[in-house]
Each structure stands twice: as C-alpha cells, then as structure tokens.
N, C-alpha and C positions, 0 to 999 in steps of 0.2 A: 207430581201433578204439574203439567205444563201451564204456566201463567201467560206467557206471550209466545206467539208463533208467527214467524215471518217466512213466507213461502214465495220464492221466485219473484221478489219485489223489484220493480224498476222505477226509476224516477229521472225524468228529463225536465230541465227548467226552461223557461220561456226564451232564454238566450241561446238555447240549443245544447247546453252542457248536459251530457248524460252522466248523472252523478252515481247512479246505482243501476246494476243490470244483473238479474238473477240472484238477488241477495236472499239467502235462506238460512235461518237459524231458529232455535227455540230456547227459551229460558224457563227453567223450572222454579216452582215456588221456593223461596228462601235462599236461592242461589245468589252468589256475587260473581257476576260475569263482566269481563272487560272486552270492549271492542277496541282492537289495536290495529293501527295502520299508519302509513305515511300521511303527511299533511295533504289535504285535498282529496282524500280517497273516498269521501262520502260518509264518514263516521257520524258527523253531526246530522246529516240528512237522515241517516238510518235511525238515529235517536228521535228525531222529530216525527218520523213515520210511526215509531213505537208509541209516541205520546198522542198521536192523532192531530198534531199540529200541521202536518203535511199529509196529503193523500198520494198513494202509489199510483203510477200510470199503468202498471202491470203487476200481476201477482196479488198477494193478499197479506194483510196484517190482521191477526185475530187474537182474541183472548178466549181460549176454549172454555174457561170457567166463568166467563162474564168479565166485562171490563172492570178492573180494580180501581181503587182510588190511586191517583198517580201524583207524585211529587217530582218537580223538575228543577234542577239546579243548572244554571247557564254558566258559560265561561266567565262572564262578568257578573258581579253581584246584582246589577240592575235594581238598585234600591231607589226609593223615592227620596230625593234629597231634602224635601221639606218635612219629612216625617221621621219621628224617632224610631229606635230599634224595635220597640214593642209594636208600634203601628205597622212597620214594615213586615214584621213576622206575622202579624195578624191578618195581612191582606187576603189570603185565600179564604179565611173564615168570614171576613167582611163581605166578600163577593158571594158567598153562599147564603148570607143572612143568618139570623139566629141571635140569641142573647149576647149582648156586648160583654157582660161580665164573664160568661163562659169562654168567649173568644180571647179575652184578655188573660184569663188563667192559662189557657192552652198555649198562647203565644209566650207568656212568661216562663212556663215550664220548658218549652222548646228552647228558649234562649239560655236557660240555666243548664240544659243538657249539653249545649255546645260551648259551655264555659263563659257565658256572658251574663251571669247573674250580677245585678248591680249596674248593668249598662242599658237597662230598659229605656231610659229617657235620653240616651246619647243619640246624636244625629250622625248621619254618615260622614260628614266632614270631620267629625271628632274621632273617627275610628280608623285603625290601620287597615291595610289591604286584607290581611288575614281575618281581622274582626268583621269586616264587611262580608267576607265569604261565609263566616260563621252565621251571620244574620240571614244570609241567603239560604243556608242549609236549615236553619231554624224555621224559616218561612215554609220550606217544603215539609218539614216534620210536623208543623202545627196542624196540617190537614190530616195527620195520621194516615199516611199512604201505605199501601201494600207493595207498590212498585215505585222505587226511587230511581230516577234517571238523572245522570250527572254528565255534563258535557265539558270535559277537561277543566274541572273547577279549580284545580290547583296550579294550572300551567303558568300563571303570571306571578306566582308567589316564590319567595326565597326558599331554599331547601329545608331550613329548619322549620319554617311555618308549614310548608307542604307536608313534611313528615308528621308533624304534630296533628294536622288536620286528617291525614290518612289514618293515623291511629285512632282518632276520635270517630271517624266514619266506620271503621271496623267494629268498634265498641257498640255504636248505635245499631249497626246491622245485626250483631249477635243478640243484643238486648231485645230488639223489637221483632226479630224474625223477618226483617225486610227482604224483599227481592230487589237486587241492585243491578242495574245495567250502567256501566261506567265507561265513558269514552276517554281514551288516552292515546298519546303517541310515545309514551315512556315505557320501555321494556322493564326497567327496574320497578316502576310503580305497579305495573300489571302483575309482575311476578310475586310481589309481596301481598297485594290486596285481594287478588282474585282466587276463586275456586276454579274457574275456567277462563281461558283467553281465546277469543275469536279473532283470527288474523285475517285482515282484509287486503285485497290487491289495491294497487293504485287505481284511480278513476278510469272507468266506471267500477265502483266497488262491488266486490262479492267476497264471500267467505271461502278461504282456501285452507284454513287450519282451525281445528277445534281442539284445544289442548287442555286436558284435565290436569290440574297441578297437584303434586303430592302433599300429604300432611307434613307437619314438622317445620313449616316456614314461620317460626315464631319470632324471627327478627329479620331485618333487611340483609344481614350478613351471615345468616345461617347457611350451612352447606346446601340444604334443600332449596333455599331461595336462590343461591348462586347457580345451582344446577338448573333451576327453572328458568333463570335468565338466559342461560345458554340455549335451552330448547326453544324458548320463545324467539330469541334473536335469530336462530337458524331458520325458524319457520317464517319470520318476517323477511329475511333476506331471500328465501325461496319464493315468497309471494311477489317480491319486486322483480325477481328474475323471470318468473312465469309470465308476469304482465308484459 
C-alpha cells in the first residue's frame, strides 16, 4: 500500500533557487527508504514537502490512504533549552492537548525506548550531542507516528554514536512497523539502513535511481552491505555525471 506519493514536484524559492524539478517517487507502508544525493540537491526540501511544511509549486504530494500521523526529526535536535528531556519529548502531545498524565507516560516511554530512562529530568545543557538527538527522536515517537521523516539526523555525530543511533532506529522501525523516509548524503549509511535508496541529481533535484537493496545486510561489513555500497556509489556518481 502506497503511503506517500510525490509526482513531478517542483519547488522554487523566493531568491530564485530552483531546488526541485520533476521530483517523483512513492513510499510504501512500512518501508525504510533513503533519499541520497550531494549537498544542496534538494533532499531536505523534498522531506519538507512530504511533511507538508512546504508546498510544491508544481506537481503533487499526496497520501493515497489519507495523511498519516507524521514524526519529523531535524538535522539539529532543536530542543527547548529551558525544558527537561521529558517536557521536550512531550511537546507534540502538549500541542494536541489532552490529559497531562497520559502525555507524560507516553513521553517517558519514548525516552526509555531510545535509551534515556533515568534522564527524564535532565536539561539539554546536561546531555551529549547523541543524547540530545535521542530526545529529538523520542519527541517524534511520542506522537506515535505512522510516517517518520528524518533529515540527516546523525550527520554531526561521531561515528560510534552515529552507528549506535542507526542500530536503534532500525530496531524501532521493526518493532513499530514504521514507514521511514531518511535523508542522508552517506553511501555507507544508506546501504546499511535502507530497504530502498532513491538517488537524486544535483540541484534542481530529481530522482534518477531507485535501488532495492538485497537481504542479508545484517552488519555494516557484511558482503551484501559492501556490494550495496558499490551499487549505490555507482548510481550516485552516474547521477552527478548526468547532471
């Protein structure tokens, strides 16, 4: 079942920059799909169109089965510095209204699921970069989304933290049956995390490769993962050449 459909979408900003032109792709329910492309190719713009944070100038963005609950994780954690981790994770529930006790329970559960049980009362200044990102992911999960959109959430983290968060994200995806659209410029990251990789051209961005990855990529160094990296890298190099 198609959860998200983007058809011939275009986006030009007020400064004249044509970010996207003829962008088309679909994401099926429970898939983990990565948008991969060079910096500035419009990946983040595409993600914001999918979320409804931006409107396309041309084409269409639709949800064939109705718009699902969406969780969004930005490049930076964007936490409220005056609020503790529980309050930050509870934010989307506060915006919706409803019983505070239920919101606290859901936020606390989300924090525990990302490895932050016991840090509910910690403030952002007391947390590492990786822990702040975990709070950001917990905030998205607290709303119990069907579609999780992530905009290069691990880009600023060290490799050990990035790998640990990637493993946690895969676990959450499998446990919850989430549909994930993940923006990255990392070939290795996309080859390990994704079921499909959508390769974009440099700006104005459009999809020139839709790569279904094989099973058996159970580690970052498995032969299947290494082979997937080669296929994705070749497609990315081809996209840059075509552009």
